[in-house]
Backbone bond lengths (Angstrom), bond angles and torsions (degrees), N, CA, C in turn:
res aa  C-N    CA-C-N  psi(-1)  N-CA   C-N-CA  omega(-1)  CA-C   N-CA-C  phi
1 M - - - 1.464 - - 1.524 107.81 -
2 N 1.323 115.53 129.25 1.453 116.86 179.96 1.528 110.95 -76.65
3 D 1.312 115.32 165.42 1.461 122.97 -174.63 1.534 113.06 -59.35
4 Y 1.326 117.00 -43.59 1.467 121.48 -179.11 1.529 110.62 -64.70
5 K 1.323 116.53 -44.27 1.459 120.63 -179.05 1.533 110.52 -63.20
6 K 1.329 116.84 -39.21 1.466 120.86 177.92 1.526 109.99 -62.89
7 L 1.328 117.39 -42.09 1.467 121.91 177.99 1.525 110.57 -58.45
8 I 1.309 117.33 -48.45 1.463 121.88 -177.96 1.528 110.94 -65.04
9 E 1.331 117.92 -39.57 1.469 121.27 178.06 1.531 110.76 -60.60
10 I 1.324 116.91 -41.07 1.463 120.85 179.17 1.527 110.58 -67.15
11 V 1.312 117.24 -46.80 1.469 121.28 -178.22 1.527 111.13 -63.88
12 K 1.324 118.16 -36.37 1.470 121.95 179.35 1.521 112.22 -60.37
13 K 1.337 116.98 -28.15 1.459 120.70 179.48 1.529 111.15 -63.49
14 E 1.299 117.04 -26.56 1.469 126.15 179.20 1.528 112.77 73.85
15 V 1.328 119.12 -47.09 1.465 121.84 176.32 1.523 106.79 -102.82
16 V 1.341 116.21 118.56 1.457 120.99 -174.14 1.522 111.29 -122.01
17 T 1.320 115.29 160.41 1.462 121.40 176.11 1.529 108.87 -83.66
18 L 1.317 116.16 170.46 1.458 120.74 177.82 1.527 110.81 -62.54
19 K 1.329 116.88 -39.24 1.472 120.77 178.57 1.529 111.04 -62.85
20 E 1.335 116.73 -43.44 1.472 120.68 177.68 1.527 110.54 -65.85
21 F 1.331 116.97 -37.39 1.466 121.26 178.03 1.530 110.10 -61.65
22 Q 1.316 116.86 -41.70 1.460 120.57 177.93 1.519 110.96 -64.16
23 Y 1.331 117.38 -38.81 1.461 121.24 176.85 1.531 109.88 -60.83
24 I 1.323 116.75 -44.82 1.462 121.96 -179.96 1.528 110.65 -61.47
25 T 1.332 116.46 -49.59 1.477 119.56 -175.78 1.523 112.69 -65.29
26 N 1.331 117.67 -25.67 1.465 120.84 -179.14 1.523 114.01 -94.31
27 H 1.324 117.58 0.38 1.462 121.26 -176.16 1.532 110.81 -75.60
28 D 1.330 116.44 140.66 1.469 121.85 -178.58 1.522 113.18 -64.05
29 F 1.317 118.85 -27.00 1.462 121.97 -177.60 1.538 111.99 -80.47
30 V 1.330 117.31 -12.22 1.464 122.10 -178.73 1.526 109.13 -92.77
31 A 1.331 115.64 123.62 1.454 121.00 179.85 1.525 112.10 -85.84
32 E 1.343 115.99 -36.69 1.464 119.80 -174.25 1.527 109.74 -162.73
33 V 1.321 116.26 148.40 1.463 122.32 173.48 1.522 106.33 -126.43
34 V 1.339 116.02 122.72 1.463 121.43 -173.25 1.524 109.91 -119.78
35 S 1.330 115.63 130.04 1.457 121.23 176.96 1.521 110.34 -72.38
36 R 1.326 116.50 140.65 1.470 122.29 177.70 1.522 108.44 -130.65
37 P 1.326 116.88 154.74 1.473 119.21 176.30 1.528 109.85 -62.44
38 S 1.318 115.42 141.53 1.458 120.28 179.38 1.525 110.21 -61.61
39 D 1.324 116.29 140.54 1.459 120.82 -179.14 1.526 112.23 -106.69
40 G 1.339 116.80 6.41 1.455 120.59 178.60 1.516 114.69 80.87
41 R 1.317 117.29 -0.02 1.468 120.25 -178.45 1.535 111.40 -65.35
42 H 1.325 115.76 -41.26 1.465 121.33 177.34 1.522 107.17 -128.24
43 E 1.314 115.21 97.57 1.466 121.74 -176.24 1.527 111.38 -58.77
44 G 1.324 115.53 135.72 1.459 121.15 178.35 1.515 114.19 81.70
45 C 1.322 117.71 7.51 1.462 121.82 179.84 1.518 110.86 -114.47
46 A 1.321 116.18 146.58 1.459 121.88 174.40 1.530 108.33 -87.17
47 K 1.338 117.05 138.75 1.466 121.45 -177.86 1.529 110.33 -99.39
48 Y 1.324 115.19 138.31 1.466 122.06 176.97 1.521 109.48 -137.50
49 I 1.312 115.59 151.17 1.461 122.27 172.11 1.526 107.08 -107.16
50 V 1.333 115.52 124.57 1.463 121.87 177.85 1.520 106.75 -96.61
51 K 1.329 116.35 118.44 1.471 121.45 178.01 1.522 108.37 -105.58
52 Y 1.338 115.35 128.80 1.460 121.84 -176.81 1.522 111.04 -96.57
53 I 1.326 116.28 164.33 1.457 120.70 -178.53 1.534 112.36 -67.95
54 N 1.333 118.00 -15.96 1.466 120.97 177.63 1.534 112.18 -93.89
55 S 1.335 117.12 12.91 1.471 125.32 176.68 1.526 114.73 79.71
56 D 1.319 119.30 -1.80 1.459 121.44 173.64 1.527 108.98 -76.59
57 S 1.321 115.90 166.83 1.462 119.44 176.77 1.526 110.13 -153.63
58 D 1.320 115.46 159.01 1.461 123.31 178.21 1.518 108.63 -141.48
59 A 1.329 116.34 151.98 1.463 121.61 173.38 1.523 108.07 -95.18
60 I 1.328 115.74 138.02 1.465 121.17 173.90 1.529 107.60 -131.80
61 Y 1.324 114.26 160.79 1.461 121.40 179.25 1.522 107.34 -127.00
62 V 1.321 116.19 130.26 1.459 121.06 -177.39 1.524 108.71 -104.00
63 K 1.344 115.05 126.48 1.461 120.65 177.81 1.524 109.05 -65.22
64 R 1.286 115.85 134.83 1.463 120.32 175.70 1.521 107.46 -96.70
65 D 1.312 116.16 97.93 1.471 121.43 -176.71 1.496 111.49 -87.40
């Protein structure tokens, strides 16, 4: 599995672990990761917006273990 495909597979899960979050933030295709106020969609998770170098973005939720 190539690096980009692995990134997308993780982001598609929407709720990620701290280890997966670190993988996302360190990926070359990711331009920025911005914290957002929790919207209650996934209780107990921190919400972030992942912005990519191609100007797309996705919301992810990080489990607070």
